[in-house]
C-alpha positions in Angstrom: -7.7 6.9 -2.3 -7.2 3.5 -4.2 -8.0 1.6 -1.1 -11.6 2.6 -1.5 -11.7 1.0 -4.9 -10.6 -2.3 -3.4 -12.9 -1.9 -0.5 -16.1 -1.3 -2.4 -18.4 -4.3 -2.7 -16.2 -6.4 -0.4 -18.7 -6.3 2.4 -21.7 -7.7 0.6 -19.3 -10.6 -1.0 -18.0 -11.2 2.6 -21.6 -11.5 4.0 -22.4 -13.9 1.1 -19.5 -16.0 1.8 -20.3 -16.0 5.3 -23.7 -17.4 4.5 -21.9 -20.4 2.5 -21.9 -18.9 -0.9 -18.9 -20.7 -2.6 -19.0 -18.3 -5.5 -18.4 -15.3 -3.0 -15.3 -17.1 -1.6 -14.0 -17.5 -5.3 -14.7 -13.8 -6.1 -12.7 -12.8 -2.9 -9.7 -15.1 -3.8 -9.9 -14.1 -7.4 -9.7 -10.4 -6.5 -6.9 -10.7 -3.8 -4.9 -13.6 -4.9 -2.2 -11.9 -7.0 -1.8 -9.1 -4.4 -1.2 -11.6 -1.4 1.2 -13.6 -3.8 3.1 -10.4 -4.4 3.3 -9.7 -0.7 4.6 -13.1 0.1 7.3 -13.1 -2.7 8.4 -9.6 -1.3 8.7 -11.4 2.1 10.1 -14.9 1.3 11.7 -14.2 -2.0 10.8 -16.2 -5.2 10.6 -19.7 -3.9 7.8 -20.8 -6.4 6.3 -23.7 -4.6 6.5 -22.3 -1.1 4.9 -19.0 -2.4 1.9 -20.7 -3.9 1.6 -23.0 -0.7 1.6 -20.0 1.5 -0.8 -18.1 -0.6 -3.4 -20.8 -0.4 -2.6 -21.1 3.3 -3.4 -17.4 3.9 -6.7 -17.8 2.0 -7.7 -20.8 4.0 -7.0 -19.2 7.3 -8.8 -16.1 6.2 -11.9 -18.1 5.0 -11.8 -20.1 8.3 -11.6 -16.9 10.2 -13.8 -14.6 8.0 -16.3 -14.0 10.9 -13.6 -12.1 12.8 -13.0 -9.6 10.0 -14.1 -6.0 10.8 -15.6 -4.0 8.0 -13.7 -1.0 10.0 -10.7 -1.9 7.9 -10.0 -2.7 4.3 -10.2 -6.6 3.6 -6.8 -6.2 1.9 -5.3 -5.1 5.2 -6.7 -7.8 7.0 -5.4 -10.5 4.3 -1.9 -8.9 4.5 -2.0 -9.3 8.3 -2.7 -12.9 7.9 -0.1 -13.2 5.1 2.5 -11.7 7.2 1.9 -13.9 10.3 2.0 -16.9 7.9 5.3 -15.7 6.4 6.8 -15.4 10.2 5.5 -18.9 10.9 7.2 -20.1 7.7 10.5 -18.9 8.8 10.1 -20.2 12.2 9.5 -23.6 10.8 12.3 -23.3 8.3 14.6 -21.9 11.2 15.5 -19.0 8.9 16.1 -15.8 10.7 17.6 -13.9 7.7 14.5 -11.8 7.1 13.7 -8.9 9.5 10.0 -8.1 9.1 8.5 -4.7 9.0 5.6 -4.6 11.3 2.5 -4.8 9.1 1.0 -1.9 11.1 3.8 0.3 9.8 2.7 -0.3 6.2 1.1 2.9 4.8 -2.0 2.8 2.6 0.1 3.0 -0.5 2.2 0.0 0.5 -1.0 -2.1 0.9 -2.5 -0.9 -2.2 0.7 -1.6 -4.3 0.1 -5.4 -3.7 -3.3 -5.2 -5.2 -2.8 -3.1 -8.4 -3.1 -4.7 -11.7 -0.4 -4.3 -14.2 -2.7 -1.6 -16.0 -2.9 0.3 -12.8 0.8 0.3 -12.5 1.3 1.8 -15.8 -1.3 4.5 -15.2 0.5 5.3 -11.9 3.8 5.4 -13.7 2.3 7.7 -16.3 0.7 9.9 -13.7 4.0 10.1 -11.8 6.0 11.1 -15.1 3.2 13.9 -15.6 3.5 15.0 -11.9 7.4 15.1 -12.0 7.3 17.3 -15.3 4.7 19.6 -13.5 6.9 19.9 -10.4 9.7 21.4 -12.3 7.7 24.4 -12.5 7.7 24.9 -8.7 10.2 27.5 -7.3 13.5 25.6 -6.4 12.9 25.8 -2.7 9.6 24.3 -3.0 10.6 21.7 -5.2 13.3 20.6 -2.8 10.7 20.6 0.1 8.3 18.4 -2.1 11.0 16.1 -2.8 12.2 15.8 0.7 8.7 15.2 2.0 7.2 13.0 -0.7 10.0 11.3 -2.4 12.5 10.9 0.5 9.5 10.6 2.9 11.3 12.6 5.6 9.2 13.7 8.6 8.9 17.6 9.1 11.5 17.3 11.9 14.0 15.6 9.6 13.3 18.3 6.8 13.9 21.0 9.4 17.2 19.3 10.3 18.2 18.7 6.8 17.7 22.4 5.7 18.6 24.0 8.9 15.1 25.7 9.4 12.7 25.8 12.1 9.8 23.3 12.1 7.2 25.9 11.7 9.2 27.3 8.7 8.9 23.7 7.3 5.2 23.6 7.8 4.6 27.0 6.3 6.7 26.4 3.3 5.5 22.9 2.6 2.0 24.5 2.6 2.9 27.1 0.2 4.7 24.5 -2.0 1.5 22.4 -2.1 -0.6 25.4 -2.9 1.7 26.5 -5.7 1.5 22.9 -7.1 -2.3 22.9 -6.9 -2.5 26.2 -8.7 0.0 24.8 -11.4 -2.2 21.7 -11.7 -5.4 23.6 -11.9 -4.1 25.9 -14.6 -3.3 23.0 -16.8 -6.8 21.5 -16.2 -8.7 24.7 -17.0 
């Protein structure tokens, strides 16, 4: 959903950068710098000079290898893969094995987008979450519990079935009904 916002226009800017347009490089760096920096801070902690150096290094590597970027993926995802590898190299160089890295491929769309949201986007998301939580309270208690287990605790269908002591098919059916009821509640509010 938000990933589209960050992917729009990137292809043309990347093509311009590949054709040697320095302004295109600047635009990409301006757009993604803070997101890459947040990702690196998350990985190595707040080591100011190291974070800044690593962030610049990520963009240097990205611009050198820009022709390898595939438009099948969001540019932000590609950048975070480079950032993740740079953080691993950083820890190897500094003989620091304290950090266990989450595989970048295990990140979901929301994790990636979160690194690239502005402070205004975070405020809007927070307000939306509060509104959604308020509306969720109108669900039947059993549906509310299912929604919370699935979307707040991020349990798989199998884990929910184990947690509630019900069959997998019951989880799927009830979760479908919960989402349908939630949709009805939100549609009534908007009409």
